[in-house]
TORLO-619882 format. One line per field, with one value per residue (C-alpha): residue in one letter; x, y, z. Coordinates in steps of 0.25 Angstrom, whole numbers, plus 2048, in hexadecimal, padded with zeros to 3 digits. Layout:
BEGIN
code a;...
u X;...
v Y;...
w Z;...
This chain:
BEGIN
code m;k;k;l;t;y;r;h;t;l;l;a;c;y;t;g;t;v;g;m;a;a;i;t;n;f;v;p;l;l;f;l;t;f;r;e;l;f;g;f;t;l;e;e;i;g;l;l;v;s;a;n;f;i;t;q;l;t;v;d;a;f;s;i;r;w;a;d;r;i;g;y;r;k;m;v;v;i;g;q;v;t;m;g;g;g;l;v;m;l;t;v;l;p;f;v;l;p;n;p;y;l;g;a;l;l;s;v;i;t;y;a;v;g;g;g;i;n;e;v;l;i;s;p;i;l;e;a;c;p;r;d;e;k;g;a;s;l;s;l;l;h;s;g;y;c;w;a;s;v;v;v;i;l;l;s;t;l;l;f;a;a;f;g;m;e;s;w;r;v;i;s;c;v;w;a;l;i;p;l;a;n;t;f;l;f;l;h;v;p;i;a;p;l;v;t;e;d;k;r;m;s;v;l;q;l;v;r;q;p;a;f;l;l;f;m;l;m;m;f;c;a;g;a;a;e;l;a;m;v;q;w;a;s;a;f;a;e;s;g;l;k;v;t;k;a;v;g;d;l;a;g;p;c;l;f;m;l;m;m;g;t;g;r;v;l;q;y;k;k;g;e;k;g;d;l;k;k;y;l;l;l;c;a;v;l;c;t;a;s;y;l;i;a;s;l;s;p;t;p;l;m;s;l;f;g;f;a;l;c;g;f;g;v;s;a;m;w;p;g;t;l;s;l;a;q;k;t;c;p;l;g;g;t;a;m;f;a;i;l;a;l;c;g;d;i;g;c;s;v;g;p;a;l;v;g;f;v;s;g;a;l;g;d;n;l;h;m;g;i;l;a;a;v;v;f;p;a;v;m;m;l;g;l;i;l;h;r;k;k;a
u 0AA;0A5;098;09B;094;092;09E;0A5;09C;0A2;0B0;0AD;0A8;0B5;0BD;0B7;0BB;0C9;0C8;0C2;0CE;0D8;0D0;0CF;0DD;0E7;0E6;0E8;0F6;0F9;0F6;104;108;0FD;103;111;10F;103;105;0F8;0F4;0F0;0E3;0E2;0E4;0D9;0D0;0D2;0CE;0C2;0BE;0BF;0B5;0AB;0AB;0A8;09D;096;096;08F;085;082;081;077;06C;073;07B;06F;06A;077;079;084;08B;08D;091;09B;0A1;0A2;0A9;0B4;0B7;0B8;0C0;0CB;0CA;0CC;0D9;0DD;0DA;0E3;0EF;0EC;0E4;0EE;0F9;0EF;0E7;0EC;0E8;0EE;0E5;0D8;0DC;0DE;0D1;0C9;0CF;0CC;0BD;0BC;0C1;0B9;0AC;0B0;0B3;0A4;09D;0A5;0A2;094;091;09B;094;085;08B;090;084;07A;083;07B;083;083;089;088;08C;098;09D;09A;0A5;0AF;0AD;0B0;0BC;0C1;0C3;0CC;0D5;0D6;0DA;0E5;0EA;0E9;0F0;0FB;0FD;0FE;108;110;110;114;11F;124;121;121;116;118;111;103;0FD;0FF;0FA;0EE;0EB;0ED;0E3;0D9;0D9;0D0;0C4;0C5;0C7;0BA;0B2;0B2;0AC;0A1;09D;09A;097;088;082;077;06E;06E;060;056;051;042;046;051;04F;051;05B;050;04A;059;05C;04E;052;058;061;067;06A;071;07A;07E;082;08A;090;095;09B;0A0;0A9;0AD;0B2;0BA;0C1;0C3;0CD;0D2;0D4;0DC;0E4;0F2;0F3;0EF;0F9;104;100;0FE;10A;114;116;118;10E;110;10F;102;0FC;0FC;0FB;0EE;0E5;0EA;0E8;0DB;0D6;0DC;0D4;0C8;0C8;0CA;0BE;0B6;0BA;0B6;0A9;0A8;0AB;0A1;097;088;088;08C;084;088;084;08B;098;097;094;0A0;0A9;0A3;0A6;0B5;0B6;0B2;0BC;0C7;0C5;0C6;0D2;0D9;0D6;0D8;0E3;0F0;0F9;0FC;0FA;0ED;0E8;0ED;0E4;0D8;0DB;0DB;0CF;0C8;0CB;0C4;0B9;0B4;0B6;0A7;0A0;09F;09B;094;08A;088;084;07B;075;071;06C;063;060;060;058;062;069;075;070;072;081;082;07D;085;092;08F;08E;09A;0A2;09E;0A2;0B0;0B2;0AD;0B5;0C3;0BF;0BB;0C8;0D0;0C7;0C8;0D7;0DA;0D3;0DA;0E8;0E9;0E5;0E1;0DD;0D2;0CE;0CC;0C5;0BA;0B8;0B3;0A5;0A3;0A6;09D;091;092;092;086;07F;081;07B;06F;06C;06E;063;05A;05B
v E54;E58;E53;E47;E47;E3D;E40;E3A;E2E;E2D;E2E;E22;E19;E1C;E19;E0D;E08;E0A;E02;DF6;DF8;DF6;DE9;DE4;DE7;DE8;DDB;DD2;DD9;DD2;DC3;DC1;DC7;DC0;DB3;DB6;DBC;DB2;DA6;DA8;D9E;DA1;D9B;DA3;DB0;DAC;DA9;DB7;DBC;DB4;DB8;DC6;DC4;DBB;DC4;DD1;DC7;DC4;DD3;DD6;DCC;DD1;DDF;DDC;DDB;DE2;DEF;DF8;DF3;DF5;E02;E08;E10;E04;DFA;E04;E07;DF7;DF6;E01;DFC;DED;DF0;DF9;DEE;DE3;DEA;DED;DDE;DD9;DDF;DDA;DCC;DC3;DC7;DC6;DBA;DAC;DA8;DB4;DAF;DB1;DBF;DC2;DBC;DC4;DD1;DCD;DCA;DD7;DE0;DD8;DDC;DEA;DE8;DE1;DEC;DF7;DF0;DF0;DFE;E07;E07;E0A;E14;E1C;E1A;E1F;E2D;E38;E3C;E3B;E30;E24;E1B;E22;E24;E15;E12;E1B;E15;E07;E0E;E12;E04;E02;E0E;E0A;DFD;E01;E0A;DFF;DF6;DFF;E06;DFA;DF3;E01;E01;DF2;DF4;E00;DFA;DED;DE3;DE1;DF0;DE9;DEA;DFA;DFA;DF3;DFC;E08;E02;DFF;E0F;E12;E0B;E0C;E1C;E1A;E15;E24;E2A;E1E;E21;E30;E32;E32;E25;E25;E1A;E13;E10;E12;E06;E06;E08;DFE;DF0;DE3;DDA;DD1;DDC;DDF;DD1;DD0;DDA;DD5;DE1;DDF;DD1;DD5;DDF;DD3;DCC;DD9;DDB;DCC;DCE;DDC;DD6;DC8;DD1;DDA;DCF;DC4;DCE;DD5;DC9;DC4;DD2;DCE;DC2;DC8;DD3;DC9;DC1;DCD;DD5;DCB;DD1;DCC;DC8;DD6;DDE;DD7;DD9;DE8;DE9;DE0;DE5;DF3;DF3;DEF;DF8;E03;E01;DFE;E0A;E11;E0C;E0F;E1E;E1F;E18;E25;E2F;E2A;E2C;E2B;E31;E25;E18;E0F;E01;E06;E08;DFC;DF3;DFA;DF6;DE8;DE6;DEB;DE2;DD6;DDA;DDB;DCD;DC8;DD0;DCD;DBD;DBB;DC5;DBE;DC9;DCC;DDB;DDA;DD1;DDC;DE7;DDE;DDD;DED;DEF;DE5;DEE;DFA;DF1;DEC;DFA;DFD;DF1;DF0;DFE;E00;DF4;DF9;E07;E00;DF8;E03;E0B;DFF;DFC;E08;E03;DF7;DFD;DF7;DE8;DEB;DEF;DE4;DDA;DDF;DDF;DD2;DCD;DD5;DCE;DC1;DC5;DC8;DBB;DB3;DBB;DB8;DAA;DA7;DAD;DA4;D97;D97;D9C;D91;D86;D8A;D89;D96;D9E;DAB;DB2;DA6;DAA;DB8;DB5;DAC;DB8;DC0;DBB;DC4;DD2;DCB;DC8;DD7;DDC;DD3;DD7;DE6;DE4;DDC;DE8;DF3;DEC;DE9;DF8
w 14C;13E;139;12F;122;117;111;11C;11A;10C;113;11D;111;108;114;118;10A;10F;11B;111;108;115;11A;10C;107;113;119;10D;10D;11A;116;113;120;128;122;127;135;13A;130;129;11E;111;115;121;119;110;11B;120;111;112;120;11B;110;117;122;118;111;11F;123;115;118;127;121;117;124;130;12A;128;135;13D;136;12C;136;141;136;12F;13C;13F;131;133;142;13D;130;138;144;13B;136;145;149;13E;144;153;153;14C;156;163;160;161;153;149;13E;146;14A;13C;139;141;13D;12E;132;13A;12F;124;12E;12B;11C;11A;122;11A;10D;110;116;110;103;108;112;106;0FD;109;109;103;0F7;0E8;0DF;0E9;0E0;0DB;0EA;0EC;0E2;0E7;0F4;0EE;0E6;0F4;0F8;0EB;0EF;0FD;0FA;0F1;0FB;106;0FE;0FA;106;10F;106;107;116;117;10E;117;124;123;123;131;132;12C;13A;13B;12D;12F;13A;132;128;133;137;12A;12E;13D;139;131;13C;142;134;133;141;13F;12F;12B;125;11E;11C;10E;10F;11A;121;11C;10E;10E;105;10C;108;102;0FA;0F5;0F0;0EA;0DF;0D3;0D1;0DF;0DC;0D0;0D8;0E2;0D6;0D1;0DE;0DE;0D2;0D6;0E1;0D9;0CE;0D6;0E1;0D6;0D0;0DB;0E4;0DA;0D7;0DD;0D4;0C9;0CA;0CD;0C1;0B8;0BC;0C0;0CD;0DB;0E4;0ED;0E1;0DC;0E9;0E8;0D9;0D6;0E1;0E0;0D1;0D2;0DD;0D5;0C9;0D1;0DA;0CC;0C7;0D2;0D2;0C4;0C8;0D4;0C9;0BF;0CB;0CA;0BC;0B5;0B3;0BE;0B7;0AB;0B2;0BA;0AC;0A7;0B3;0B3;0A4;0A7;0B3;0AA;09F;0AA;0AE;0A1;09E;0AB;0A8;099;096;091;097;0A6;0A3;09C;0A8;0B2;0AA;0AC;0BA;0BB;0B3;0BC;0C7;0BF;0BA;0C7;0CE;0CD;0CF;0DE;0E1;0D5;0D7;0E6;0DF;0D5;0E0;0E9;0DD;0D9;0E7;0EF;0FC;0FD;109;110;10D;0FE;100;109;0FF;0F4;0FD;101;0F2;0EE;0F9;0F5;0E6;0EC;0F2;0E5;0DA;0E0;0E4;0D6;0D0;0DA;0D6;0C7;0C8;0D0;0C9;0BC;0C1;0C9;0BC;0C2;0B4;0B1;0C1;0BD;0B0;0B8;0C0;0B3;0B6;0C2;0BA;0AE;0B7;0BD;0AF;0AC;0B9;0B6;0A7;0AD;0B8;0AD;0A5;0B0;0B4
């Protein structure tokens, strides 16, 4: 077999984001089918979403201490196998176990384990590859998730329309082939350590650095600002465009992901030559403005414009903060990425919850819920200003 190089390592990392997009975006398209097929209640479906999130948080926390000890290769291979295996299990366990819901729950937990591992390890593996423009490639890596999400949503919807919803088990296995095939790459590609063990900073040393504490806050705000808008994408599209729920499910998330992917590609094109902190600050300003436009605009069209602008504004926040943290704390190792992923995932839970809570308290006023969430990009903006001054 031809010897694999670090170019193949990059390919494996980019393919890993496609697997992430599949487990994140494909299964939610099946929630109504599960309700009709197995009789799941809305509360049970909500628990599936919570189980996915809690599992990924647990994996993030586990990785802080153990990822470096177990090793990148073993962990990332486990991640690919569990992502693909979870999607395959979803087509089998609900039909063979006495309780279909238990089968679905076990499947979700399985692929969520892989998603958590992927989220923690793909970025440091890519960062460790010997090449130029590491920060820019990290942005391209995260843009790949956006484009893959759009493809997963659109292609799955087209396949459902062509072959019927009863084909979901076959389609699920098709998406599972991507991470399972990627397992072969990660078994054989060269993987360099991000930091040698004798130089690696401990978790205690990391959290004692004021700059790293600021990055933790920024990652929390990045996750919250992104998910607070995208989780309500369908409802926002329905209210802004006056379309059906089916169209809203496609138009909302896809529009947001397209704008976010475009922003990350532009960041990649800008590369290492530009001022990352200045670019991040610009994105935070745009994101703050987008929340104000979406929530306060008197016309549905302007609100929809604010929603789309948010996708572009939030694009650089997550990968940009990771790149900035790596430059500032180059000896942080995998623990640094795991802690930041944990903070980002907590933000991903808090952001949508705040929008829902405020909207419900004010008579299901989604605009006021979105307005409350402007605190996240605003704090991100203040954090970047503070970091620039301290630097």
